[in-house]
Backbone as CSV, one residue per row, in Angstrom:
resi,resn,N_x,N_y,N_z,CA_x,CA_y,CA_z,C_x,C_y,C_z
1,MET,54.906,-152.576,25.658,54.426,-153.465,24.696,52.950,-153.437,24.403
2,GLN,52.179,-153.309,25.725,50.724,-152.984,25.428,50.416,-151.666,24.774
3,SER,51.224,-150.456,25.141,50.953,-149.397,24.478,51.258,-149.535,22.778
4,LEU,52.079,-150.255,22.131,52.407,-150.487,21.154,51.346,-151.077,20.406
5,VAL,50.464,-151.882,21.092,49.350,-152.621,20.445,48.247,-151.512,20.402
6,HIS,48.272,-150.656,21.336,47.067,-149.460,21.270,47.423,-148.580,20.208
7,LEU,48.861,-148.212,20.135,49.214,-147.316,19.015,48.787,-147.949,17.654
8,VAL,49.169,-149.162,17.473,48.680,-149.659,15.910,47.479,-149.871,15.973
9,VAL,46.605,-150.194,16.597,44.945,-150.059,16.728,44.830,-148.785,16.408
10,LEU,45.214,-147.890,16.999,44.444,-146.419,16.422,45.274,-145.964,15.140
11,LEU,46.232,-146.502,14.740,46.539,-146.412,13.432,45.995,-146.923,12.339
12,ILE,45.590,-148.083,12.582,44.500,-148.696,11.652,43.538,-148.170,11.632
13,LEU,42.662,-147.710,13.003,41.351,-147.114,12.556,41.570,-146.016,11.908
14,LEU,42.495,-145.106,12.360,42.731,-143.911,11.355,42.819,-144.197,9.755
15,GLY,43.572,-145.292,9.635,43.486,-145.474,8.025,42.090,-145.853,7.467
16,ILE,41.277,-146.574,8.522,39.777,-147.095,8.100,39.120,-145.944,7.712
17,LEU,39.262,-144.876,8.824,38.361,-143.452,8.697,38.581,-142.839,7.554
18,ILE,40.205,-142.575,6.936,40.821,-141.901,5.679,40.100,-142.754,4.652
19,SER,39.942,-144.236,4.748,39.682,-144.891,3.339,38.232,-144.583,3.467
20,LEU,37.407,-144.455,4.197,35.988,-144.252,4.266,35.476,-142.783,3.741
21,GLY,36.378,-141.946,4.237,36.280,-140.484,3.812,36.657,-140.645,2.280
22,SER,37.618,-141.054,1.621,38.071,-141.133,0.461,37.096,-141.521,-0.386
23,ALA,36.466,-142.776,-0.108,35.238,-143.405,-0.717,34.169,-142.281,-0.834
24,LEU,33.765,-141.861,0.405,32.798,-140.770,0.051,33.083,-139.488,-0.887
25,TYR,34.224,-139.200,-0.737,34.476,-138.153,-1.582,34.307,-138.540,-3.036
26,HIS,34.824,-139.836,-3.519,34.791,-140.299,-5.053,33.326,-140.620,-5.027
27,LEU,32.276,-141.090,-4.282,31.004,-141.173,-4.544,30.450,-139.708,-4.733
28,THR,30.926,-138.845,-3.903,30.017,-137.409,-4.172,30.393,-136.613,-5.479
29,ARG,31.561,-137.148,-6.023,31.999,-136.211,-7.205,31.129,-136.460,-8.462
30,GLY,30.394,-137.345,-8.658,29.869,-137.722,-9.935,29.946,-139.277,-10.394
31,PRO,29.224,-139.033,-11.561,29.192,-140.570,-12.064,30.354,-140.718,-13.134
32,SER,31.395,-140.923,-12.771,32.657,-141.027,-13.299,33.315,-142.348,-13.237
33,ASP,33.705,-143.203,-14.551,34.243,-144.269,-14.315,35.401,-144.478,-13.317
34,ALA,36.225,-143.400,-13.558,37.615,-143.174,-12.489,37.171,-143.024,-11.285
35,ASP,36.271,-142.324,-11.145,35.741,-142.221,-9.468,35.104,-143.426,-8.986
36,SER,34.547,-144.259,-9.969,33.856,-145.212,-9.115,34.904,-146.430,-9.069
37,SER,36.139,-146.607,-9.756,37.260,-147.254,-9.549,38.021,-146.921,-8.268
38,LYS,38.028,-145.924,-8.078,38.677,-145.491,-7.141,37.753,-145.429,-5.770
39,MET,36.471,-145.205,-5.638,35.931,-145.546,-4.535,35.941,-147.011,-4.220
40,VAL,35.811,-147.789,-5.311,35.857,-149.214,-4.837,37.104,-149.739,-4.427
41,ARG,38.290,-149.134,-4.782,39.458,-149.431,-4.330,39.536,-148.823,-2.920
42,ALA,39.373,-147.572,-2.751,39.106,-147.389,-1.254,38.266,-148.155,-0.220
43,LEU,37.107,-148.920,-0.934,36.481,-149.749,0.117,36.994,-150.851,0.288
44,ALA,37.569,-151.414,-0.943,38.188,-152.750,-0.596,39.491,-152.483,0.274
45,ILE,40.228,-151.489,0.439,41.388,-150.850,1.375,40.567,-151.101,2.877
46,ARG,39.636,-150.407,3.085,38.678,-150.594,4.265,38.489,-151.847,4.666
47,VAL,37.965,-152.607,3.869,37.705,-153.814,4.372,38.902,-154.628,4.575
48,GLY,39.997,-154.701,3.824,41.486,-155.087,4.414,42.018,-154.715,5.521
49,LEU,41.714,-153.330,5.724,42.359,-152.735,7.016,41.297,-153.388,8.200
50,SER,40.072,-153.414,7.979,39.128,-154.104,9.219,39.582,-155.421,9.465
51,LEU,40.000,-156.214,8.460,40.143,-157.715,8.718,41.680,-157.509,9.491
52,ALA,42.378,-156.986,9.034,43.670,-156.850,9.571,43.676,-156.590,10.916
53,LEU,42.813,-155.467,11.362,42.708,-155.178,12.793,42.080,-156.199,13.611
54,PHE,40.927,-156.932,13.232,40.336,-158.094,13.709,41.342,-159.257,14.124
55,PHE,42.206,-159.646,13.034,43.054,-160.470,13.427,44.209,-159.916,14.176
56,LEU,44.788,-159.066,14.330,45.806,-158.271,15.146,45.047,-158.041,16.574
57,LEU,43.864,-157.839,16.761,43.391,-158.002,18.223,43.419,-159.543,18.678
58,MET,42.735,-160.590,17.618,42.863,-161.874,18.145,44.278,-162.318,18.558
59,LEU,45.202,-161.944,17.782,46.633,-162.340,17.672,47.078,-161.726,19.185
60,ALA,46.760,-160.641,19.410,47.104,-159.940,20.937,46.567,-160.392,21.977
61,TRP,45.221,-161.012,21.902,44.372,-161.489,22.908,45.178,-162.853,23.286
62,TYR,45.636,-163.554,22.245,45.931,-164.726,22.224,47.304,-164.788,22.739
63,ALA,47.873,-163.772,22.357,49.378,-163.710,23.048,49.208,-163.231,24.313
64,GLY,48.190,-162.625,24.959,48.144,-162.157,26.259,48.471,-160.618,26.400
65,LEU,48.675,-160.113,25.413,49.036,-158.325,25.427,47.630,-157.869,25.668
66,ILE,46.737,-158.061,25.543,45.528,-157.533,25.698,44.688,-158.367,26.607
67,GLN,43.969,-157.912,27.586,42.874,-158.575,28.291,41.614,-158.055,28.072
68,PRO,40.588,-159.055,27.625,39.149,-158.431,27.656,38.468,-158.209,28.935
69,HIS,37.649,-157.491,29.093,36.811,-157.112,30.235,35.593,-156.885,30.111
70,GLY,34.537,-157.630,30.972,32.993,-157.403,30.729,32.828,-156.162,31.633
71,LEU,31.582,-155.874,31.301,30.908,-154.849,32.181,30.597,-155.174,33.620
72,GLN,30.907,-154.477,34.423,30.710,-155.023,35.841,29.485,-154.160,36.522
73,PRO,28.596,-154.701,37.189,27.808,-154.063,37.564,28.252,-153.278,38.965
74,ARG,27.184,-152.233,39.080,27.529,-151.710,40.646,26.503,-151.908,41.462
């Protein structure tokens, strides 16, 4: 079950990176209204995925599927 959580987190992070890349592509293409709306949509998807990732991590922590760990001095 823990590896499933790790896989989902990695997939969401990949989706966030793809969305950021898409927004960057539409930003650099030029001042077109269609590109502006596509860029805004890509950034909105990124925000949604980031929120989903945050809530997934909080839910997995609450359910005991993941454990936070601190930095341990040597």
